[in-house]
C-alpha positions as CSV (number, residue, x, y, z in Angstrom):
1,M,118.9,90.5,85.8
2,V,117.1,93.6,86.8
3,S,117.1,94.2,90.6
4,E,113.7,93.9,92.4
5,I,114.9,95.9,95.4
6,P,112.3,98.7,95.7
7,V,114.8,101.5,96.5
8,E,118.5,101.8,96.0
9,A,120.3,105.1,96.5
10,K,124.1,105.2,95.7
11,S,126.2,108.3,96.4
12,L,123.1,110.3,95.8
13,S,123.5,114.1,95.9
14,K,121.5,117.2,95.0
15,R,122.7,120.8,94.9
16,F,120.5,123.8,94.2
17,G,123.2,126.4,93.2
18,E,125.4,126.7,96.2
19,V,123.0,125.0,98.5
20,I,123.6,121.3,99.3
21,A,120.3,119.7,99.8
22,V,121.4,116.0,99.8
23,E,125.1,114.9,100.0
24,N,126.4,111.5,99.0
25,I,123.8,109.3,100.7
26,D,123.6,105.5,100.4
27,F,120.7,103.4,101.5
28,S,118.2,100.8,100.3
29,V,114.7,99.8,101.1
30,K,113.9,96.1,100.6
31,R,110.6,94.4,100.2
32,G,108.6,94.3,103.5
33,Q,110.8,96.9,105.2
34,V,109.6,100.2,106.7
35,I,112.5,102.7,106.7
36,G,112.3,106.0,108.5
37,L,113.9,109.3,107.4
38,L,114.4,111.5,110.4
39,G,115.9,115.0,110.6
40,G,115.0,118.6,111.3
41,N,113.5,121.0,108.8
42,G,116.0,121.3,105.9
43,A,117.8,118.1,106.6
44,G,117.0,116.7,103.1
45,K,114.2,114.3,103.7
46,T,111.7,115.8,101.2
47,T,114.5,116.3,98.6
48,T,115.5,112.7,99.0
49,M,111.9,111.6,98.3
50,S,111.7,113.9,95.3
51,L,114.9,112.4,93.9
52,L,113.4,108.9,94.3
53,M,110.3,109.9,92.4
54,G,112.2,111.5,89.6
55,L,110.8,115.0,90.4
56,V,114.3,116.5,90.6
57,T,117.4,115.3,88.9
58,P,120.4,114.2,91.0
59,S,123.6,116.3,90.8
60,A,125.6,113.1,91.4
61,G,125.0,109.5,92.2
62,E,122.0,107.5,91.3
63,A,118.6,106.4,92.5
64,R,116.9,103.2,91.4
65,I,113.3,102.1,91.8
66,F,112.8,98.3,91.3
67,G,116.2,98.4,89.5
68,E,115.2,101.2,87.1
69,D,117.1,104.5,87.1
70,V,114.6,107.1,88.2
71,I,115.9,109.6,85.6
72,K,114.5,107.4,82.8
73,R,111.0,107.6,84.5
74,N,110.1,104.1,83.4
75,P,106.3,103.9,83.4
76,S,106.3,100.2,84.6
77,A,108.4,101.1,87.6
78,L,106.5,104.3,88.5
79,A,103.2,102.4,88.3
80,R,104.4,100.4,91.3
81,I,104.9,103.3,93.7
82,N,102.9,106.1,95.2
83,F,103.3,109.0,97.5
84,S,101.4,110.8,100.2
85,S,102.0,114.2,101.9
86,P,99.4,116.5,103.6
87,Y,101.5,119.4,102.2
88,V,100.8,118.5,98.6
89,E,97.1,119.1,98.0
90,M,94.8,117.6,95.4
91,P,92.9,119.9,93.1
92,G,90.5,121.8,95.3
93,R,87.7,122.3,92.7
94,L,87.2,118.5,92.3
95,T,85.4,116.4,94.8
96,V,87.4,113.7,96.7
97,A,85.8,111.0,94.5
98,E,86.7,112.9,91.3
99,N,90.2,113.3,92.5
100,L,90.6,109.7,93.3
101,M,89.1,108.7,90.0
102,V,91.6,110.9,88.1
103,Y,94.5,109.2,90.0
104,A,93.0,105.8,89.4
105,H,93.0,106.4,85.7
106,L,96.5,107.8,85.8
107,F,97.7,104.6,87.4
108,G,95.6,102.3,85.2
109,V,93.6,100.9,88.1
110,V,91.1,98.3,86.9
111,H,87.7,98.5,88.5
112,A,88.4,102.0,89.8
113,K,84.9,102.6,91.2
114,E,85.2,99.5,93.4
115,R,88.7,100.4,94.5
116,I,87.6,103.9,95.5
117,A,84.6,102.6,97.4
118,K,86.8,100.2,99.3
119,L,89.3,102.9,100.3
120,A,86.4,105.3,101.2
121,K,85.1,102.6,103.6
122,D,88.5,101.6,105.0
123,L,89.7,105.2,105.5
124,D,86.3,106.6,106.6
125,L,85.9,109.0,103.7
126,E,82.3,108.2,102.8
127,S,80.8,111.2,104.6
128,F,82.8,113.7,102.5
129,L,83.5,111.7,99.4
130,N,81.4,114.0,97.2
131,R,82.6,117.3,98.7
132,M,85.0,119.6,97.0
133,T,88.5,118.9,98.3
134,R,89.0,122.6,99.1
135,T,86.2,122.5,101.7
136,L,87.8,119.7,103.7
137,S,89.4,120.1,107.1
138,A,93.1,119.4,107.4
139,G,92.5,116.0,108.8
140,Q,90.1,115.1,106.1
141,K,92.6,116.2,103.5
142,S,95.3,114.0,105.1
143,R,93.0,111.0,104.9
144,S,92.1,111.7,101.3
145,A,95.8,112.1,100.4
146,L,96.4,108.7,102.0
147,A,93.6,107.2,99.9
148,K,95.2,108.7,96.8
149,S,98.5,107.1,97.7
150,L,96.9,103.6,98.0
151,I,94.7,103.8,94.9
152,N,97.0,101.6,92.9
153,E,98.0,99.2,95.8
154,P,101.6,100.3,95.5
155,E,104.5,98.0,96.2
156,L,106.5,101.0,97.4
157,L,104.9,103.7,99.4
158,L,106.6,107.0,100.1
159,L,105.0,108.8,103.0
160,D,105.9,112.4,104.1
161,E,104.3,113.2,107.5
162,P,101.3,111.0,106.8
163,T,99.6,111.7,110.1
164,A,100.2,115.4,110.3
165,S,97.0,117.4,111.2
166,L,95.3,114.2,112.4
167,D,93.9,114.0,116.0
168,P,95.6,111.3,118.1
169,D,92.8,108.8,117.7
170,T,92.7,109.1,113.9
171,A,96.5,109.1,113.7
172,D,96.6,105.9,115.6
173,W,94.0,104.4,113.4
174,V,96.0,105.4,110.3
175,R,99.1,103.8,111.7
176,T,97.3,100.6,112.4
177,Y,95.9,100.6,108.8
178,L,99.4,101.1,107.4
179,E,100.8,98.3,109.5
180,A,98.0,96.0,108.2
181,Y,98.6,97.1,104.6
182,Q,102.3,96.5,104.8
183,R,101.8,93.1,106.5
184,D,99.2,92.0,104.0
185,T,101.0,93.1,100.8
186,G,104.6,93.0,101.7
187,A,105.0,96.6,100.5
188,A,108.1,98.6,101.2
189,I,107.6,101.9,102.9
190,L,109.8,104.9,103.2
191,L,108.5,107.2,106.0
192,A,109.5,110.8,106.7
193,S,108.1,111.9,110.0
194,H,108.7,114.2,113.0
195,N,106.5,112.0,115.2
196,M,109.1,110.0,117.2
197,P,106.6,107.4,118.7
198,E,105.3,106.9,115.2
199,V,108.7,106.1,113.9
200,E,109.5,103.8,116.9
201,R,106.3,101.9,116.2
202,L,106.4,101.5,112.4
203,C,110.1,101.5,111.4
204,D,112.5,98.6,111.1
205,E,115.4,101.0,110.5
206,V,115.9,104.7,110.8
207,L,118.2,107.0,108.8
208,M,119.1,110.1,110.7
209,M,119.7,113.1,108.5
210,R,121.4,116.4,109.1
211,A,122.3,119.0,106.5
212,G,121.7,116.6,103.7
213,R,123.8,113.8,105.0
214,I,122.9,110.5,106.7
215,V,124.8,110.9,110.0
216,D,123.5,107.7,111.8
217,R,121.4,104.7,111.1
218,G,120.0,101.6,112.8
219,S,116.8,100.2,114.3
220,P,115.0,102.5,116.8
221,A,116.2,100.3,119.6
222,E,119.8,100.3,118.4
223,L,119.9,104.1,118.1
224,I,118.4,104.6,121.6
225,S,120.9,102.1,123.1
226,R,123.9,103.5,121.1
227,H,123.2,107.1,122.2
228,G,122.3,106.1,125.8
229,R,118.9,107.7,125.6
230,R,115.4,106.8,126.8
231,N,113.7,107.2,123.5
232,L,114.1,108.3,119.9
233,E,113.1,111.9,120.5
234,E,116.1,112.3,122.8
235,V,118.3,110.8,120.0
236,F,116.8,113.1,117.5
237,L,117.5,116.2,119.6
238,D,121.1,115.1,120.2
239,I,121.7,114.7,116.5
240,A,119.8,117.9,115.5
241,R,121.7,120.0,118.0
242,K,125.0,118.3,117.1
243,R,125.5,116.9,120.6
244,T,126.8,113.6,119.1
245,K,129.5,112.5,116.6
246,E,128.5,111.2,113.2
247,T,128.6,107.4,113.0
248,S,127.4,106.8,109.4
């Protein structure tokens, strides 16, 4: 029987020449879970997500999405996931509406116009829906990217810094929206973020990465207690600055 676990990574590794980007990591993301990936720049978070999406090929180990090996790029599995990052821009010469329509067609979304209209209302895109994407502010681009990631109502959502470039009020609104989406759909979410309060608020479990390895893991409360710190930011600094021993 094919596994229905959204994400399974087993001994997953990736090297680029002599550079070790991800080294022998194991984790899973189950339905309804929000798992955080934390680590400094170059820790391996984005490479891990790229491996899960099949954008890069593992050097060793395996990654499975809903039981399917990502190397096979099974269309039925890929149609159940989506990705958002403010650092990956949509085509600038298309309007936001045109971009969303392209992605709706790519994902085979039924009633695409209605879905775009709902997302535009929910994410407050209506005022710039017909503007070229290249003319948008950083915050507007982030909200548009989030709409793109939700166009197919994914069962697995991969989020790389989803609230970067957003003002505090809008960022809080986006987090509330994601909480509601996850609660209403039971979707699994893998979240990479440098915003520690965001991770504490959203995540059931956190994977702490350094130099391509998972060096600690646990709920935000467990990590804070284990390290004897007041908050997750202090734990992050301890691990990033190698002031603590690896426990994973």
